[in-house]
Every structure is written in C-alpha cells, then in structure tokens.
N, C-alpha and C positions, 0 to 999 in steps of 0.2 A: 328374202326380197319378195314384195308384193307389187304387182303392177295391174292397174285397172281392177282392183279387188280380187285378183287371181294370185294365190299363194304359189310361188315358183319352186317350193322345196321338193316336190315330187318330179320336177322336170329337169332342173339344173342344179349344179353345185357352185356356189360363189367362191371364187379364188381370191379376187382382190377388187376393192372399190377405190377409184381414184377421184378425189374431190379437189376442187381448187380452193385456194385461200382468197376469199372475196370473189369479185367479178371483174371481168375486163371493163376498162373505162376508156371511153373515147373523149378527146378534148378538142373543141373547136378553137383555133388559134388565129390571131391576126398580128401582123407586124407592128411592133412598138415603134414610136417615132425615131428613136436613136439606137437603142440597143435592146436585144431580147425580143420577146413576143408577149402579147396579151392573151390570156386564156378567157374567152368570152362565155364558154358553156362547157360543162362537164356532164357526160351522160354515162350512167351505169348500165351495162348491157346484160343480157341473159347469160346463163352459165351452162356448162356441159359436165355431166358425170359419166365416167367410163367404168364399166363393170366387166372384168374378166371372169369367165365361167367355163365349166366343163359340163358335158352331157354324155351319158352312157346308156346303152340299151339294156343293161342289167346291172345289178348291184354286186360288187366284187365279194361281198360277204356271203352271197348265195353259193359260192363254190365249196364243195365238200369232197374230201379225199377218201376213197375206198381203202387204199393202202399207200404207203410212202411212195411207191413207184407208179401207181395208177390212179390218176384223178378221176372223179366221177364225171360222167358225160354232162355237159351243160349247153344249152342253146344260147349262143352269144347274141343272136338276132342282128338286126340291121338298124342303124341309127336314123334312117330316113323318116320313119313314122314320128319319132320324137322331135326331129328337126321341124316337121310340119306343125306339130302342136305348139312348139315354142314360137314359130313364125306367126301362128294364128293369134297368140297373145300379144305379140309386139306390133301386129298390123292394126294400128288404131289411127284414125284420121283426126281425132279430137284429143285434146289435152286430157290426160288421165292421171290418177293419183299414184305416186311412186313412194314406197315405204321400205326402209332398211331396218333390220332388227338391232343394229348397233346404234341407231338413233330412235329409240322407242317412243320418244315424245314429239317426233316431227315427221312431216311428209313433204313431198315435192309435187308440183303439177308439171308433167313431163310428156314429151313425145320422143319416139325412137327416131334418131337421125342417121342417115347414111345406110350403108350395107352392114350386115352382120355376117362376116365371112368365117367359115369353118377352116381350121388349120389343115385338115386332111390327115389326121394321125392314124385312125383305124376306122374300119367300117362299123365298129360297135362303140368306139370312144373317140371324142373329139373335144376341141377347145375353141373358144371364140371370144370376141369382145363386142359389147353393145354400147352405143353412145346414146345417152338420154339428154335431150336438150330441154332446159328449164326456161321457158320464155320470160316468166316474171322474175327470174334470177334469185329467188329466195326459198328458204325452207320455212314451212308453216308449222306452228304448234298444233299438235293433234287434238287438243281441246281448247275451247274458248275460255278466256279469262272473263269473269263477270264482275261488274261493279254496280252496286245499287245504293251504297251508303253515301250520304251527302250532308253538308251543312247548309243553312240558309242565310244569305246575306241580302236583306231587302227582298226583292222579288226574284232573286237569282238562286238557283240550286247549284251548289259548288261541290264538285267531285274531285277527290284526290286520286290520281291514277298513276300506276307504276307499270311501265312497259319494259320488260326485261329483254326484249329483242334488241337488235342493233340497227334496225331500220324502222321507219314509220309504220304504225299499224293502221288498219282500215276498219274502223268500228262500225257496229250495227246498233243503232239506237231504237229501242222500243219504248214508246210513250203511251201510257194508258191515261186517257183524259178522265179525270174524276169529277169534272164539271164541264159545261160548254166552254169551248176555247176556239180562238181563231188564229193562233200564232204560236210557233215555237222557234226560238233563236238559240243557237249553240255557238260558243266562242271558246277558243283556246289559243295558245301561242302560235299555232300553225295557220289559223285562219278563222273565218266566220261563215256561218250557214244560217239561212232563214227559210222557213216554210210557212206559208199562209200570208196574212196581211197584218202588219204591225199597227196600222192605222185604224183597223176595224174596231169600233167601240160598241160594246154591248148595249149601252144606253141609247144608241141611235137606231136600234133595230126595233121595228114595230112588233114583229112576231118572231118567235123562236121555233126551231124544229122541235117536235114533240114525239117521243117514242111511245107508240101505243102498245107494243109488246116487244120483248127482247129475249130471245132464246139462244143467245150466243154462249160459247164456251161449254161448260158442263150443264147448261140449263135445258138441253134438248128434251130430256125426259119430262120436264114440266110442260113442254108443248104437247106431248102425247096425252098428258093428263088434262090439260086445259082446253084443247081443241075439240070442236064438235065433230063427232064421228059420222062419216058417210052422208053428208048433206052437200055434196059437191055441186059447184057450177063450173062447167068446163066449156071449152070451145066445141066439143064433140058430144052430142047427146048419147052416143054409145057408151061413153065413160059413165055418164049419170045413170043410165038404165042398168048398168052392171056394177053399181057402186055398193057392193055387198061384202067386200073383203075385210080383213083385219090388219092392224099394224102393231108392232112391238118394238121394244128397245133391244138392240144387239150391242154387246161389248166386243170390240175388235180394234186391234192396233192401238191400244191404250186410250180409246175414247168410246163414247156412246153414240149410237146412230139409230134413227127411225128406219125400220125396214118392214117389209110385208111379213105376215105370219105364215105365208105359204111360199114355197120356192118352186115346186113342180106339181102339176096336176094334169088331168086329161079332160077336164070339163070345159065349160064355155069361158069367154072373156070375163075377167074379174078385176075390179079396181078397189082400192081402199084410200080414204082421204081424211084429212083434217081441215077444219074451217075455223077462221078467226075473224071476229067482228071488228071492223075498223071504222064503223060509221060514227060521226060526231055531229054536234049541233051546228058547227060552223059551216060556211060555204066553201071550204078549202078544196081546191082542185089540184093540189101539188103534193106528191107523195113519193116515197121510195120503199121498195121491198128488196131486201138483201137476204141471200141465203148461201149455204155451202152444201154441195152434194158430191157423192161419189157414184160413178157409173163405169163399172169395170166388169167385163164379161169373163167368166171362167171357162167358157166353152163357146165355140163358134155357133153352136146350135141353141144358144139361149136368146131370149127375146124379152121385150118389155119396155116400159117408159116411166119417166118422172115428169110431172107437170106442175108448174107454179102459175096459178091464174088469179085474176082479180075480177070481181063482179060488182054490179051496182045494186041499189036497194030494191030493184024490181026483179032481181034474179037473172039479169042478163050478163053475159060474158063481156068484159071490157078489153083486157089485154093479158098477155102471159107468154110463157115459153114451154116448149116440150123437148125433152131429151129422149130420143127414140131409137131403138134397135129393132128393125122389123124384117131382117133378112139374115140368111146364114153368112157366117164370116164375122169380122169385127167392125165393119163399117157402120157408123151410126150417124144420127142427125141431131142438130140443135136448131129448132125452128122458132122464129119470132112471129107471134100471132096477135091480131087485133080484131075488134068487132067490125063487121061490115055494115052495122046499123040496121040490119033487117033480121036479127035473131041468129045470124050465122057468124062466120069469121073469114078473114083472109090472111094469107101468109105473107108477111113483109119480106122475109129473107130466110134462107136455109143454109146452114153451115154443116160441113161434114167433118167427122173426126173418127179415129179408130179407138175402140173401147178396150185398150190395153192399159198397162200401168206405166207406160213410158211417157216422159215429159213431151217428147217430140210428137206423140200420137194423140194425147188425150189431156184436155184442160180440166177434166173431172177425175183425175187419178187420186191416189191416197194423199199426196202432198198438197194438192191444190183444190179446185172445185168451187172457188168463190164466184158468185154471180150477183148481178143486181139489175133492177129496172127502175128508172127514175121517170116520173111523169110530171110535166108542167102543162096542165090542162090538155090541150090537143097535141102536145109534143111528147113523144115517148122515146127514151134513150135506153138501149140495151147494151150490156157489157158482153164482150166476146173476146177471149184469149188476149188480154192486154190492151184492148182498144174499145171504142164505142161506136155504135150504130144508132143514129138519130133519125126519126121519121115523124112527119106530121100526119095526124090521124083525125080528120074532121069529124068522123062518126062518134068520137067520144068527147067532143068539146062540151064543156059545162055539165058533164054527167059525173056525179060524185061516186067515188069508190066506197063500197060498203063492206065487202068481205074479201079475205085472202084465203086461197085454197092450195094445199099441197096434196098431190096424188101420186101413188105408185100403182102401176097397172101391169097385168099379165096379159098374154095373148092366148087365144084358144089352143089348148093342147100342147103348149110350149113351156119349157122350163124358164123361170125368170132369171134375168141377168144376176150373177152371183152377188156382186156388190152394187146394189141399187138402193142407195141410202140418202137420207136427208140428215145433215149434221148440225146445222145452225140456221137461225131464221130471225129476222127482225123487220119491223115496219115502222116508219116514221112519217108524220105529216110535215111537209115542208112549206111553211106559211109565207111564201114570197110570191110576188106577182111576176117576176122575171128571173129567168135562170141565171143571168149574169150578175144578179144581185143577191145570190144565195148567202144568207148570214151564217156565222158560226160554222166554219168549215169542219170543225171536229166536235161532233155531238158528245154529250156525256156518255161514257162507256165505250167510246170508240178507241181503236188502237192505231197509232201512227207508227210506221216503221221507216226509218231513214237508214239506208244501207250504203255505206261507203265502199263496200266490196264490188257492187255492181252498179252503183250510182242510180239508185231507184228510190222513189217515195211511194209508199203503199199505205192506204187507209182501209182498214177492215178487209184486207186481201185484195183490194182494187188499186191498180196503178194510178197514181195521182202526181206524176212528175210536173204537171202544169202548176201545182201548188208551190214549186220550188222558185224562190225569188231570184230574178236576174241579178247577176253580180255576186251571188253566193258561190262558195266552193264546198264540195263534200269534205268533211273534216277528216284529218289524219291525226294520229296520236304519236308524238315524238318519243324516241327512246328515253328511258330514265323516268324520273318523277315529274309530273306536271299537274296543272289544275285545268278543269274544264267547267264552263258555266252554261247553265240551261235556264232559259226564261220563257214564260208563257204570256198570254195577253194580260195586261195589267189589271183587268177587272175580273179574272177568274175567281170563283168562290172557293175552290180547292185546288191546290197545286197538283199537277200531274205526277204519276209514278213513272220514273225513268229507270230503264235497265240498259247498261252499256256492255256489249259483248265484243271481244276482239281476239283475233289470233296474233300472238307474238310471232315475229318473222326475223329470220337471220340471213345474212349474205353467206 
C-alpha cells in the first residue's frame, strides 16, 4: 500500500483489504398519488475502504538460535515509535493518492476517517484497522488514455472513443491552433461545450494579432541565439551599468532553460540580458508579452532576480515586472513596474511568494511559471497567480513599444537562486482599439486546454474561464463506445490539432 506517495511496506503489513461492491446510493422519494412512491433523484455517494494491518518493532526473521535450548538475545523494542511514524503518514488534511498493489492499474483519492485503534496485543506487536474515505467514490486509472485519431465530416472533427470504466470519465482537451481561431465547440451524447465566440467572423476584423517573435516549447534556445546580448533597458540603471554577464542553455527536468553562466561569485552586482526588437512601422499601441519562468531557491542564502521589461524607441523604460529574492529565507517578491514619465519608474503593486517548489508557495515552480502583460495604450494588465491586475498609466499613453528585454541578475557577493530560468517567450501586436473587442481569441500557435477534471479553461498557461460560453457544460465521456465532435471557427485556414486525455474510472 502507498498513501500520499509513501510506501508503507517498511512500516506495516497488510492483512486484509475490505472494498465495497459499488457505492451507497441515496434516493429522494415522494408519495405517489395512489400506490407506492416516486423516485425523483438518485445520488451516488462516496465510499469507504477498510484495511486491517499489523505492525511490529522488529522482524521475526531476525531471531537466531545459539542452541536448541538457548535463543540468542534480541531487543524486542517498543512499538510507540513505529506507531508515531504511521500516524504521521495518515495525518493528512487534504485528499491524497491511495494505491494498492493488488490493483496495479488504479488509485484512489482518499482521506483517513475516524480513529485508528490498536488492539493492545503486545508492546512490540499490534494490529489495527484504518478506514479510508473516498469522497469522489471511484477508482482512477493510473495512466491517461489518449485519443488523437479522427475523421472529418464537413467542419467537424469526429473522434471514436472507448471508455472501459463503468462511470463517466472527465476528459482534458488540448487544442493546438494551427491558424487564427475564435471558437471551439465540443459535443457528444452527454452534453455540449463552447469556448470563445461562434459569431466572430474573421472577415469582419480590420486587424489581426501578429506574432513578432515566438520562442515557446523547445524554441527557447533560438531566443538565446537571436537576442541582442547585454543592451538592456531596465527600470533601474544599476542593472544597465552592471550588464556584463553571460547567459547559457541548461538542460533540466526534460526541457531547455535560459540561465546565467555564473551561479556564485564574490564580486560586484552582475546582470545578463537578451533584447528583442518589436518596433514596426504602424502606430499600434496594443501588445502582449508572454513568458514562462522558474524561480526556485535551493538555499535560504541565495539571492537574485528575473526582469521582463519593455522600452520605447528613445531607450526609456515603459513597463515590466521583476521577480526578486533580496533577503535570507525563501520569501520573494513579484513587482509590477511602470514608467513615471520622468526617466524613472514607479511600483504599481507588490506580491509576495515563497521560492520553494510547492504549489501553495510559488507560482513560478517547475510545473507552472506562466506570466503575461497586456497593454492597450495607457491600460496595462498584469497576470498574477490565476487572476489579473489592471492599471491605468497615463505616462505611457501614445508611446510605442520598441524593445523587449529579459534579464537575470545576481547580487553583490551572493550566490544566485539555483533555478532562475526563462523557459518560453513570445510577443504579439494586438491591433485593436478597445480591449473588449479583441479579435481572434486564439492566435496561431496558441494552445487551449479545456479541463473537465477541475473545470478550467487555460490559454497558453493563463486561466481564461471567461471564454467559457454561458449555458455550456464541461464534457464527460460515457462508459463504452461513443463519438465526440469538435468544431472550430468556420473560417479557419487549418483545422486545430486536438488531443483528448482521460482517466477511466470505476465504482
């Protein structure tokens, strides 16, 4: 048995596992007019799994005999230490993964319920029963089933799906837009889902969003090759004056990352930067810079920062963000910065986070790190931990963006944060006059994820649940064989690539 990723084999011995057939069902009833009752609603509840186990302070196989009449001395020990270790594993306030080796292809999401009483057999050996409550009431397949093959009927992509579970599955749809697109519709026998705007017509749009550079996915090494080295414009001239460092590509956790060439030193402040030209001949004042970063300290005594900044054609700072660890510990800052109109800057907001790899502490851990800034002339919108912060900045009104800069910096005499990386980056012009009329919600190359497990809509790592059309339902996949239909805007030049992943589930 494993619980919360802890293998229990060295702590306890499983004696018996008691599982139910199906789940408890509650029925809402009303009196029928003359005879019997009407069942108006049937609800399937969670389930309980009981595990009988034993625990001992030594292994019986350790006993050796000196002679038939005289066993060797052995320290039986006391079971209390072991009892405390087991209690520490079971003491979880959040739902955790539960796995049994007799069901190698499945797992449960469980909580320990009630007390786990010892029987009081011996000071070195005892037995107990633990009850695991399964709130969602199902076993999940340990691996996702993936469906990518389809046939095309008109504008619809048709997927044949087989769900070998005995309850509805909750699919995750990943849609790679191979051309500009404003709509995705998904239909099967269980329901219908719409994201975007089905009425949005490409022919009615005066201007389209235009990608000026795109270093997403495995293209980040191209950013290092193509960016201008160490011609930074920052909010702080200290960065510019010490802009003498180097950057490199690091292979880590299955991906490539831009990192500093140095991690520790005893000299002065040092920064290293890449700059990308985004100036165009039009008078556009609407743009978006999107990136992904990791900021994870390996020691409380590490320091450093990442900055993403935008400047004008006169070399003046316009707006940007900085991710900063400037003190001992793991507390760090994420600061929203704009020009003050006088050659300096002002801070619009400051958010705090802890530079660990835990989801609850850090939006820039290994699994996440998506960020963006959208500008509509004097309005600037910053993404922060699943939400948006919008501010009006008169100082940048009617001033065109010319360059984008990414910077990694060290502090004097301090080791750099271990994982201080830039992973992905793109910049697009958004040629619209008003934010509420933004055309083509899904630019070419964008990735839309519709997740029925947690009811979220995400575009390029940014939560976009407001794209979900009212009246839609997140799709479920019925047991057995079924068909599922996916459609995009009628005017798309190339159909999107769709991947469907789902866990089969059993009562």
